[in-house]
C-alpha positions in Angstrom: 26.0 0.4 13.6 24.4 2.1 10.5 21.3 2.9 12.6 23.4 4.2 15.5 25.3 6.6 13.2 22.1 7.8 11.6 20.7 8.5 15.0 23.9 10.3 16.1 23.9 12.5 13.0 20.2 13.4 13.6 21.0 14.4 17.3 24.1 16.4 16.3 22.1 18.3 13.7 19.6 19.6 16.2 20.2 22.9 18.0 20.7 22.7 21.8 17.7 22.7 24.0 16.7 26.1 25.2 16.0 26.7 28.9 12.4 26.9 30.1 12.8 30.6 30.7 13.9 31.2 27.1 11.3 29.2 25.3 8.4 31.0 23.6 4.9 29.8 24.5 3.3 28.3 21.4 0.0 26.5 22.0 -1.2 24.4 19.1 -4.9 23.3 18.7 -5.8 20.1 16.9 -9.2 18.9 15.8 -8.6 15.3 16.7 -6.0 12.8 17.9 -5.3 10.5 15.0 -2.2 8.8 13.6 -2.2 11.2 10.7 -1.2 13.9 13.2 1.6 11.8 14.6 4.5 14.1 13.6 3.0 16.9 15.7 2.8 14.6 18.8 6.3 13.3 18.1 7.6 16.8 17.9 6.0 17.6 21.2 6.8 14.5 23.2 10.3 14.0 21.9 11.6 17.5 22.4 11.9 18.7 18.8 10.1 21.9 19.6 12.1 22.6 22.8 15.2 22.4 20.7 13.7 25.2 18.6 13.2 27.3 21.6 9.4 26.8 21.8 7.2 25.9 24.7 4.6 23.9 22.7 1.4 22.6 24.3 -0.9 20.5 22.1 -4.5 21.2 22.9 -7.1 18.7 21.8 -10.1 20.7 20.7 -12.6 18.0 19.6 -13.4 19.4 16.1 -12.3 21.8 13.5 -14.8 24.6 14.3 -13.4 25.1 17.9 -9.9 25.2 16.6 -10.7 27.8 14.0 -12.4 30.0 16.6 -9.4 29.6 18.9 -7.1 30.8 16.1 -9.3 33.7 15.3 -9.5 34.6 19.0 -5.7 34.3 19.3 -5.8 31.7 22.0 -3.6 29.3 20.1 -0.7 30.0 17.8 -1.2 27.3 15.3 -4.0 24.9 14.3 -3.7 21.4 12.7 -7.2 20.8 11.4 -9.3 19.7 8.4 -8.4 21.9 5.4 -12.0 22.9 4.7 -12.1 24.7 8.1 -9.7 27.6 7.2 -11.3 27.8 3.7 -14.7 28.3 5.3 -13.3 30.9 7.7 -11.5 32.8 4.9 -14.7 32.9 2.9 -16.3 34.4 6.0 -13.7 37.1 6.3 -11.1 35.6 8.6 -7.4 36.2 7.9 -6.3 32.6 8.2 -3.8 30.8 6.0 -2.5 27.2 5.5 1.2 27.2 6.0 2.1 23.5 5.7 0.3 20.2 4.9 -0.8 17.8 7.5 -1.8 14.7 5.6 -3.7 13.5 2.6 -6.9 11.5 3.1 -6.4 7.9 4.3 -10.0 7.1 5.3 -11.7 4.0 4.2 -15.5 3.8 3.6 -16.3 0.8 5.7 -19.6 -1.2 5.4 -21.3 -3.3 8.0 -21.1 -7.1 7.5 -23.9 -7.3 4.9 -22.9 -4.1 3.0 -20.1 -4.5 0.5 -20.8 -2.0 -2.4 -21.9 1.6 -2.9 -25.2 0.4 -4.3 -25.8 -1.5 -1.0 -26.0 1.9 0.7 -29.0 3.1 -1.3 -31.9 3.8 1.2 -29.8 3.4 4.3 -28.3 5.6 7.0 -24.6 6.3 6.7 -22.5 7.6 9.6 -20.4 10.8 9.3 -18.3 12.9 11.6 -20.5 16.0 11.1 -23.2 16.8 8.5 -21.6 19.8 6.8 -17.8 19.6 6.8 -14.5 17.6 6.7 -14.7 14.0 5.6 -18.4 14.4 5.1 -17.8 16.4 2.0 -15.5 13.7 0.7 -18.1 11.0 1.5 -20.9 12.8 -0.3 -18.8 13.5 -3.4 -17.7 9.8 -3.5 -21.3 8.6 -3.2 -22.4 11.1 -5.8 -19.8 9.8 -8.3 -21.5 6.4 -7.9 -25.0 7.8 -8.5 -26.1 8.2 -4.9 -27.4 11.7 -4.2 -27.9 13.1 -0.7 -30.6 13.2 0.8 -32.5 11.5 -1.9 -30.8 8.1 -1.8 -29.4 7.9 1.7 -29.5 9.6 5.1 -26.5 10.9 7.1 -26.2 10.5 10.9 -23.6 12.6 12.7 -21.8 10.1 14.9 -18.4 11.8 15.6 -15.0 10.4 14.9 -13.8 6.9 14.0 -14.3 5.3 17.4 -17.9 6.6 17.6 -18.5 5.6 13.9 -17.4 2.0 14.8 -19.7 1.9 17.8 -22.7 3.2 15.7 -22.2 0.6 13.0 -21.8 -2.2 15.6 -25.1 -1.1 17.2 -26.9 -1.1 13.9 -27.5 2.7 13.9 -25.6 3.0 10.6 -24.6 0.6 7.9 -21.4 2.4 6.7 -19.0 5.1 7.8 -15.7 6.7 7.1 -12.8 5.3 9.2 -9.3 6.5 9.5 -6.3 4.3 9.1 -5.3 2.3 11.1 -8.7 1.9 12.8 -10.2 0.8 9.4 -7.8 -2.2 9.5 -9.2 -3.2 12.9 -12.8 -2.9 11.6 -11.8 -5.1 8.7 -10.4 -7.7 11.1 -13.7 -7.8 12.9 -15.6 -8.5 9.7 -16.6 -5.1 8.3 -16.1 -4.6 4.6 -14.0 -2.1 2.7 -16.3 -0.4 0.2 -13.8 2.2 -0.9 -10.4 3.6 0.0 -10.8 7.3 -0.3 -7.1 7.8 -1.1 -7.8 5.9 -4.4 -11.0 7.9 -5.2 -9.3 11.3 -4.4 -5.5 10.6 -4.6 -4.2 14.0 -3.7 -7.1 15.3 -1.4 -5.5 17.5 1.3 -7.3 16.3 4.4 -5.5 18.5 6.9 -3.0 21.4 7.2 -1.2 23.6 9.7 -3.0 26.9 9.9 -2.2 30.3 11.3 -3.8 33.8 11.6 -1.9 35.8 9.0 -1.6 39.0 11.0 -0.3 37.1 14.0 2.1 35.0 12.0 3.6 38.0 10.3 4.6 39.5 13.7 5.9 36.1 14.9 7.6 34.8 11.8 10.6 33.4 13.7 8.4 31.3 16.0 6.3 29.9 13.1 9.5 29.0 11.2 11.0 27.2 14.2 7.8 25.3 14.8 7.7 24.0 11.2 11.3 23.0 11.5 10.4 20.9 14.5 7.5 19.2 12.7 9.7 18.4 9.7 12.4 16.9 11.9 9.8 14.8 13.8 8.3 13.6 10.4 11.8 12.6 9.2 12.4 10.6 12.4 9.4 8.4 11.4 11.3 7.5 8.2 14.7 7.1 9.8 13.8 5.0 12.9 10.7 2.9 12.0 11.0 0.6 15.0 11.1 3.4 17.5 8.4 5.3 15.6 6.0 2.3 15.8 6.7 1.9 19.6 5.9 5.7 20.0 2.7 5.6 18.0 1.5 2.5 19.7 1.9 4.1 23.1 0.8 7.6 22.3 -2.3 6.6 20.3 -3.1 3.5 22.4 -2.8 1.1 19.4 -1.6 -2.4 19.3 2.0 -2.7 17.9 0.6 -4.4 14.8 -1.9 -1.7 14.1 0.7 1.0 14.7 3.0 -0.7 12.3 0.3 -1.2 9.6 -0.8 2.4 10.0 2.7 3.9 9.8 3.6 1.7 6.8 0.4 2.8 5.0 1.1 6.5 5.6 4.7 6.2 4.4 3.9 4.1 1.4 0.9 6.2 0.1 2.6 8.6 0.8 0.0 10.4 2.9 2.5 12.8 4.4 4.4 15.1 2.0 8.2 14.5 2.6 8.7 18.1 3.5 5.2 19.2 4.4 4.6 21.1 1.3 1.0 21.9 0.2 0.3 20.4 -3.2 -2.0 22.8 -5.0 -3.8 20.1 -6.9 -4.7 18.4 -3.6 -6.0 21.6 -2.1 -7.8 22.4 -5.3 -9.9 19.3 -4.9 -10.8 20.5 -1.4 -11.8 23.9 -2.7 -13.8 22.3 -5.6 -15.8 20.1 -3.2 -16.3 22.9 -0.7 -17.6 25.2 -3.5 -20.0 22.5 -4.7 -21.3 21.6 -1.3 -21.8 25.3 -0.3 -23.2 26.4 -3.7 -20.7 29.2 -4.0 -21.6 31.8 -6.6 -19.2 32.7 -9.4 -15.9 31.0 -10.3 -14.3 28.5 -7.9 -11.6 30.4 -5.9 -7.9 29.7 -6.7 -6.4 27.6 -3.9 -3.5 30.0 -3.6 -6.0 32.3 -1.9 -5.8 30.2 1.3 -2.1 29.5 1.4 1.2 31.1 2.6 4.1 28.7 2.3 6.8 31.4 2.8 7.3 30.2 6.4 7.8 26.6 5.3 10.2 27.6 2.5 12.3 29.6 5.1 12.3 26.6 7.5 13.5 24.2 4.8 16.1 26.7 3.6 17.5 27.0 7.2 17.6 23.3 7.5 19.6 22.9 4.3 16.7 21.2 2.5 16.3 24.0 -0.1 
């Protein structure tokens, strides 16, 4: 009965669904399809965006760089991508801004069956998604903290996302790689070793964020606000109806129910998602610091506020009665 009443309250609190003719087209580009982006998929599949009068289409773009280019070219309205992507673009003159957080980092550094420690990686080849961005920055910083310098002490091999990283390790091409939750749990079940949990090494590292082109967003403020309201509602649904959320994640992300459950519980317990999608400046500062180091930026490290505009999120939360 308690769950029924909670669900009823949630439904009644939503605005009525707009007709197809009234909805504003709002394509959203994503750099990958991972559980950390689950609230976006839930908002899309479960009609939260429709109720906000938006015709959202989630476009899988296979990487941060294509999503950034699509934003700059105005072919998508919003991008959910690795936080270093918009930072790089802004430093190159683009008018992008992070407007809400995606998730903190949840990746594990997984080692093959005979590799259990950082020191075991000395003189080996380690897998990474790319060679110059995203989780690779985190990987290099973590190894540096343990006395392993790139490229002196190890090689990097660009293998792609978590699935490709697993295959490369299994084939012996690499001896370690970063893997996202919950896939890291599956690798552990198959005998691979947890060398480090990146969320413990960098507790507040902002892995991803919702990003817009500033000039476009200023002209389309109402749509951006409505979109963020949909994401917040989808995110809160994960918290309110755990059983249904697990079923949704298992189906949408092709996970076993057990892996979906372990993944959702990990994200909620960490917590890897900010309760109301706010960007924590200390977490973004870590991203900026690592970016500046890896790219040898001259002068003082930029203030993270340079890359952010949370006015849209604040307005969304206020309209929802959460501020």
